Each structure stands twice: as C-alpha cells, then as structure tokens.
FITOR-284383 format. One record per residue (C-alpha): x, y, z; residue number from 1; residue in three letters. Coordinates in nm, 3 decimals. Last residue first. Example, Ala and Ser with C-alpha at 12.3 -4.5 7.8 and 13.67 -1.06 7.14 Angstrom:
{r {1.367 -0.106 0.714} 2 'SER'}
{r {1.230 -0.450 0.780} 1 'ALA'}
***
This chain:
{r {-2.927 5.645 0.360} 237 'UNK'}
{r {-2.576 5.517 0.400} 236 'UNK'}
{r {-2.429 5.264 0.163} 235 'UNK'}
{r {-2.317 4.948 0.343} 234 'UNK'}
{r {-1.974 4.849 0.472} 233 'UNK'}
{r {-1.767 4.540 0.545} 232 'UNK'}
{r {-1.409 4.458 0.631} 231 'UNK'}
{r {-1.436 4.096 0.734} 230 'UNK'}
{r {-1.179 3.983 0.989} 229 'UNK'}
{r {-0.818 3.871 0.999} 228 'UNK'}
{r {-0.695 3.837 1.360} 227 'UNK'}
{r {-0.469 4.127 1.447} 226 'UNK'}
{r {-0.103 4.047 1.509} 225 'UNK'}
{r {0.031 4.314 1.272} 224 'UNK'}
{r {-0.183 4.576 1.438} 223 'UNK'}
{r {-0.515 4.701 1.305} 222 'UNK'}
{r {-0.531 5.048 1.155} 221 'UNK'}
{r {-0.797 5.282 1.289} 220 'UNK'}
{r {-1.163 5.356 1.212} 219 'UNK'}
{r {-1.287 5.054 1.404} 218 'UNK'}
{r {-1.493 4.918 1.119} 217 'UNK'}
{r {-1.328 5.003 0.789} 216 'UNK'}
{r {-0.953 5.003 0.849} 215 'UNK'}
{r {-0.959 4.826 1.184} 214 'UNK'}
{r {-1.129 4.503 1.082} 213 'UNK'}
{r {-0.840 4.347 0.893} 212 'UNK'}
{r {-0.934 4.135 0.588} 211 'UNK'}
{r {-1.154 3.824 0.569} 210 'UNK'}
{r {-0.975 3.501 0.467} 209 'UNK'}
{r {-1.190 3.308 0.223} 208 'UNK'}
{r {-1.020 2.980 0.146} 207 'UNK'}
{r {-1.015 2.875 -0.212} 206 'UNK'}
{r {-0.987 2.544 -0.400} 205 'UNK'}
{r {-1.080 2.332 -0.104} 204 'UNK'}
{r {-1.206 2.072 -0.345} 203 'UNK'}
{r {-1.154 2.192 -0.699} 202 'UNK'}
{r {-1.423 2.144 -0.957} 201 'UNK'}
{r {-1.284 2.183 -1.305} 200 'UNK'}
{r {-1.504 2.336 -1.575} 199 'UNK'}
{r {-1.220 2.531 -1.731} 198 'UNK'}
{r {-0.878 2.440 -1.592} 197 'UNK'}
{r {-0.694 2.373 -1.921} 196 'UNK'}
{r {-0.846 2.685 -2.078} 195 'UNK'}
{r {-0.679 2.912 -1.822} 194 'UNK'}
{r {-0.881 3.234 -1.857} 193 'UNK'}
{r {-1.200 3.069 -1.716} 192 'UNK'}
{r {-1.482 3.093 -1.972} 191 'UNK'}
{r {-1.634 2.755 -1.882} 190 'UNK'}
{r {-1.646 2.855 -1.516} 189 'UNK'}
{r {-1.427 2.704 -1.241} 188 'UNK'}
{r {-1.646 2.531 -0.984} 187 'UNK'}
{r {-1.540 2.602 -0.626} 186 'UNK'}
{r {-1.510 2.406 -0.305} 185 'UNK'}
{r {-1.520 2.601 0.021} 184 'UNK'}
{r {-1.318 2.717 0.321} 183 'UNK'}
{r {-1.419 2.975 0.578} 182 'UNK'}
{r {-1.267 3.236 0.809} 181 'UNK'}
{r {-1.468 3.455 1.045} 180 'UNK'}
{r {-1.385 3.800 1.187} 179 'UNK'}
{r {-1.681 3.978 1.028} 178 'UNK'}
{r {-1.955 3.723 0.956} 177 'UNK'}
{r {-1.908 3.467 0.683} 176 'UNK'}
{r {-2.199 3.298 0.501} 175 'UNK'}
{r {-2.222 3.561 0.226} 174 'UNK'}
{r {-1.850 3.515 0.162} 173 'UNK'}
{r {-1.917 3.151 0.076} 172 'UNK'}
{r {-2.174 3.241 -0.189} 171 'UNK'}
{r {-1.931 3.494 -0.336} 170 'UNK'}
{r {-1.664 3.228 -0.372} 169 'UNK'}
{r {-1.903 2.977 -0.527} 168 'UNK'}
{r {-2.033 3.239 -0.773} 167 'UNK'}
{r {-1.683 3.342 -0.884} 166 'UNK'}
{r {-1.624 3.706 -0.797} 165 'UNK'}
{r {-1.721 4.041 -0.954} 164 'UNK'}
{r {-2.073 3.926 -1.034} 163 'UNK'}
{r {-2.245 4.235 -0.892} 162 'UNK'}
{r {-2.414 4.056 -0.600} 161 'UNK'}
{r {-2.155 4.144 -0.339} 160 'UNK'}
{r {-1.967 4.469 -0.390} 159 'UNK'}
{r {-1.597 4.404 -0.418} 158 'UNK'}
{r {-1.254 4.469 -0.270} 157 'UNK'}
{r {-1.003 4.186 -0.307} 156 'UNK'}
{r {-0.680 4.101 -0.126} 155 'UNK'}
{r {-0.471 3.807 -0.247} 154 'UNK'}
{r {-0.329 3.532 -0.028} 153 'UNK'}
{r {-0.003 3.363 -0.136} 152 'UNK'}
{r {-0.070 2.992 -0.178} 151 'UNK'}
{r {-0.216 2.753 0.077} 150 'UNK'}
{r {-0.107 2.388 0.042} 149 'UNK'}
{r {-0.381 2.125 0.010} 148 'UNK'}
{r {-0.275 2.020 -0.337} 147 'UNK'}
{r {-0.296 2.388 -0.438} 146 'UNK'}
{r {-0.520 2.583 -0.201} 145 'UNK'}
{r {-0.588 2.936 -0.326} 144 'UNK'}
{r {-0.605 3.208 -0.060} 143 'UNK'}
{r {-0.865 3.481 -0.083} 142 'UNK'}
{r {-0.840 3.795 0.129} 141 'UNK'}
{r {-1.158 3.994 0.181} 140 'UNK'}
{r {-1.283 4.351 0.163} 139 'UNK'}
{r {-1.660 4.388 0.152} 138 'UNK'}
{r {-1.911 4.633 0.008} 137 'UNK'}
{r {-2.267 4.515 0.069} 136 'UNK'}
{r {-2.514 4.501 -0.221} 135 'UNK'}
{r {-2.603 4.136 -0.166} 134 'UNK'}
{r {-2.581 4.063 0.205} 133 'UNK'}
{r {-2.310 4.038 0.467} 132 'UNK'}
{r {-2.407 3.926 0.818} 131 'UNK'}
{r {-2.378 4.218 1.060} 130 'UNK'}
{r {-2.083 4.447 1.130} 129 'UNK'}
{r {-2.161 4.747 0.909} 128 'UNK'}
{r {-1.933 5.045 0.853} 127 'UNK'}
{r {-2.073 5.332 0.643} 126 'UNK'}
{r {-2.022 5.384 0.271} 125 'UNK'}
{r {-2.114 5.726 0.133} 124 'UNK'}
{r {-2.398 5.731 -0.124} 123 'UNK'}
{r {-2.311 5.862 -0.468} 122 'UNK'}
{r {-2.339 5.543 -0.673} 121 'UNK'}
{r {-2.618 5.407 -0.454} 120 'UNK'}
{r {-2.827 5.720 -0.498} 119 'UNK'}
{r {-2.764 5.726 -0.872} 118 'UNK'}
{r {-2.885 5.367 -0.905} 117 'UNK'}
{r {-3.189 5.436 -0.687} 116 'UNK'}
{r {-3.278 5.739 -0.897} 115 'UNK'}
{r {-3.249 5.533 -1.214} 114 'UNK'}
{r {-3.464 5.253 -1.071} 113 'UNK'}
{r {-3.729 5.504 -0.959} 112 'UNK'}
{r {-3.746 5.661 -1.302} 111 'UNK'}
{r {-3.781 5.323 -1.468} 110 'UNK'}
{r {-4.059 5.228 -1.226} 109 'UNK'}
{r {-4.239 5.558 -1.278} 108 'UNK'}
{r {-4.241 5.485 -1.649} 107 'UNK'}
{r {-4.047 5.671 -1.917} 106 'UNK'}
{r {-4.195 5.642 -2.266} 105 'UNK'}
{r {-3.948 5.596 -2.548} 104 'UNK'}
{r {-3.863 5.909 -2.749} 103 'UNK'}
{r {-3.849 5.833 -3.121} 102 'UNK'}
{r {-3.671 6.101 -3.318} 101 'UNK'}
{r {-3.781 6.128 -3.678} 100 'UNK'}
{r {-3.527 6.252 -3.925} 99 'UNK'}
{r {-3.590 6.446 -4.242} 98 'UNK'}
{r {-3.306 6.507 -4.484} 97 'UNK'}
{r {-3.307 6.826 -4.691} 96 'UNK'}
{r {-2.934 6.856 -4.704} 95 'UNK'}
{r {-2.619 6.739 -4.877} 94 'UNK'}
{r {-2.767 6.603 -5.196} 93 'UNK'}
{r {-2.702 6.346 -5.468} 92 'UNK'}
{r {-2.341 6.317 -5.371} 91 'UNK'}
{r {-2.112 6.214 -5.655} 90 'UNK'}
{r {-1.814 6.027 -5.524} 89 'UNK'}
{r {-1.490 6.039 -5.719} 88 'UNK'}
{r {-1.248 5.776 -5.602} 87 'UNK'}
{r {-0.896 5.885 -5.513} 86 'UNK'}
{r {-0.647 5.744 -5.756} 85 'UNK'}
{r {-0.368 5.511 -5.654} 84 'UNK'}
{r {-0.116 5.465 -5.931} 83 'UNK'}
{r {0.011 5.124 -6.031} 82 'UNK'}
{r {0.289 5.118 -6.290} 81 'UNK'}
{r {0.380 4.806 -6.480} 80 'UNK'}
{r {0.723 4.792 -6.643} 79 'UNK'}
{r {0.878 4.581 -6.917} 78 'UNK'}
{r {1.226 4.438 -6.966} 77 'UNK'}
{r {1.243 4.233 -7.285} 76 'UNK'}
{r {1.299 3.857 -7.241} 75 'UNK'}
{r {1.645 3.750 -7.363} 74 'UNK'}
{r {1.708 3.491 -7.090} 73 'UNK'}
{r {1.936 3.732 -6.900} 72 'UNK'}
{r {1.670 4.000 -6.901} 71 'UNK'}
{r {1.654 4.256 -7.177} 70 'UNK'}
{r {1.717 4.630 -7.229} 69 'UNK'}
{r {1.665 4.723 -7.595} 68 'UNK'}
{r {1.604 5.090 -7.532} 67 'UNK'}
{r {1.777 5.263 -7.239} 66 'UNK'}
{r {1.550 5.366 -6.954} 65 'UNK'}
{r {1.487 5.738 -6.913} 64 'UNK'}
{r {1.553 5.883 -6.569} 63 'UNK'}
{r {1.391 6.180 -6.395} 62 'UNK'}
{r {1.520 6.312 -6.063} 61 'UNK'}
{r {1.302 6.511 -5.821} 60 'UNK'}
{r {1.421 6.704 -5.514} 59 'UNK'}
{r {1.711 6.842 -5.718} 58 'UNK'}
{r {1.594 7.201 -5.665} 57 'UNK'}
{r {1.255 7.117 -5.819} 56 'UNK'}
{r {1.417 6.935 -6.110} 55 'UNK'}
{r {1.707 6.699 -6.177} 54 'UNK'}
{r {1.766 6.509 -6.505} 53 'UNK'}
{r {1.923 6.168 -6.468} 52 'UNK'}
{r {2.270 6.021 -6.498} 51 'UNK'}
{r {2.194 5.929 -6.857} 50 'UNK'}
{r {2.039 5.656 -7.071} 49 'UNK'}
{r {1.938 5.459 -6.765} 48 'UNK'}
{r {2.004 5.087 -6.726} 47 'UNK'}
{r {2.367 5.158 -6.639} 46 'UNK'}
{r {2.463 5.525 -6.649} 45 'UNK'}
{r {2.806 5.622 -6.504} 44 'UNK'}
{r {2.931 5.735 -6.162} 43 'UNK'}
{r {3.311 5.753 -6.148} 42 'UNK'}
{r {3.470 5.586 -5.851} 41 'UNK'}
{r {3.798 5.480 -6.007} 40 'UNK'}
{r {4.097 5.282 -5.876} 39 'UNK'}
{r {4.035 4.980 -6.093} 38 'UNK'}
{r {3.764 5.026 -6.358} 37 'UNK'}
{r {3.408 4.899 -6.346} 36 'UNK'}
{r {3.253 5.249 -6.370} 35 'UNK'}
{r {3.022 5.306 -6.077} 34 'UNK'}
{r {2.652 5.251 -6.122} 33 'UNK'}
{r {2.336 5.417 -6.248} 32 'UNK'}
{r {1.984 5.292 -6.312} 31 'UNK'}
{r {2.070 4.965 -6.139} 30 'UNK'}
{r {2.149 4.608 -6.239} 29 'UNK'}
{r {2.173 4.297 -6.025} 28 'UNK'}
{r {2.331 3.953 -5.987} 27 'UNK'}
{r {2.706 3.967 -6.046} 26 'UNK'}
{r {2.728 4.348 -6.045} 25 'UNK'}
{r {2.627 4.340 -5.677} 24 'UNK'}
{r {2.964 4.193 -5.585} 23 'UNK'}
{r {3.148 4.494 -5.726} 22 'UNK'}
{r {2.902 4.727 -5.554} 21 'UNK'}
{r {2.967 4.559 -5.220} 20 'UNK'}
{r {3.342 4.598 -5.279} 19 'UNK'}
{r {3.283 4.969 -5.334} 18 'UNK'}
{r {3.103 5.023 -5.003} 17 'UNK'}
{r {2.761 5.184 -4.993} 16 'UNK'}
{r {2.474 4.941 -5.038} 15 'UNK'}
{r {2.115 5.056 -4.996} 14 'UNK'}
{r {1.980 5.087 -5.352} 13 'UNK'}
{r {2.188 4.789 -5.469} 12 'UNK'}
{r {2.020 4.574 -5.208} 11 'UNK'}
{r {2.251 4.299 -5.083} 10 'UNK'}
{r {2.356 4.527 -4.798} 9 'UNK'}
{r {2.662 4.613 -4.585} 8 'UNK'}
{r {2.899 4.361 -4.735} 7 'UNK'}
{r {3.076 4.118 -4.502} 6 'UNK'}
{r {3.431 4.173 -4.382} 5 'UNK'}
{r {3.734 3.954 -4.455} 4 'UNK'}
{r {3.867 4.166 -4.743} 3 'UNK'}
{r {4.128 4.038 -4.986} 2 'UNK'}
{r {4.344 4.256 -5.213} 1 'UNK'}
***
C-alpha cells in the first residue's frame, strides 16, 4: 500500500504513525519499538532488555540496556552521564562584620542647590511672553526640510538648557519670541541614531515653528486659523 503523506517526525521519540516507525528502523534504534510484523502493533524491547520497570505510580521507568550492543561499524555503544551538582560553599562566618559609614560633609552651597532643584521640580508653570531663556518651558513644532521641501511637523515640549534638543535647534529657539518662526542650519551629532547621517551639516535642516499661543498663554484653545506662536512658561516663585 502506498502513502503520499509525509511522516510526522524524524525523531523516534516524537513520531506516532506506523509508517513513520517503519521508516525510522532504517536509521535509528530505540529502547522499545513495535514488532516488525504485518498487521501487528505489539510493543517489544529493542535496545532495552525489557519493556521497562515502572515505579512511583508509573511516573518513573527504568530500562536496562542489552549487553553487546554495537554501532554499525562494530564500535561498542557507551554512555556518558553528566549530573549537575550544587556546589558546597563553606562560610567562615555569618556575623561579626564591622562596617564604617562615611558621611560626606554637606555644604551650604550643596543644600541650596538641592532646595533650588526641589523648588523647580514642584513649582507651577506660569505663562511668560518674553524672550525665552534657559530654564523656560516651551512648546514648539519642528519641521525637517528635505531637499528644501518641508516634511510633517512634529510637536515637542521641552525645558531649554537641559539638552533635550540638538544644540543648534535649541540655540535657534532662544532667538524666537512668541509668534515668530525661524529657520536654521544644524549639525547632526556623532551619536545620531542614523549612522549614515552622523556629523552631517544640513542647510535649512529644521525650521522652528512655534506652537499655538492659546493653550498656555491665553488660557483658551486657539482656532484652526491661528498663527503658530511660541507656547512658553516659567516656574512661578
């Protein structure tokens, strides 16, 4: 009888169908197998002396390999067993250690810097319409110019002076008052994500397009026709 299907597995431990077992006999041996007789599915020992001895409610099966088992070239079949053993660590002692804690001196300058940092972190932001400075919170839209053509603008929120934008971009933002638009050339840094563009200087690479004024300055949403302007704020206090 012919069968057009493929066998389910070449591994004798995973195969199931009888025709797969018949094919497996050509290149492999197992502890047990089915008797090579037509119309039978009787399980018989192969490399094992018996069908195995069960223990622990048949959770464990023990097999003994037949003596005189050899490979095809006549080499005796041998086994190497590798068993992982937890290392034994002898601890000299578990206590009696003496630790010295070094407390660095705290200067008035360090204390003042920490207080100023906490104050700025917790201070509410208030609208500010003057020229932006380092430490100001601004919302801008940046549009990349590719071959002179503007790409889709992207909105960014950042605090100036914290290194969140490319230096050339941040320098240009510092020159823009609320409601102004500017264009500048940028130098891509050596650690730019796109390795092929690192170190490039791109003329007109970005245009700073300040965001709507209404959200942060006027306290109300600007209309769809509103002229883009800088959204800017400074910490109160």
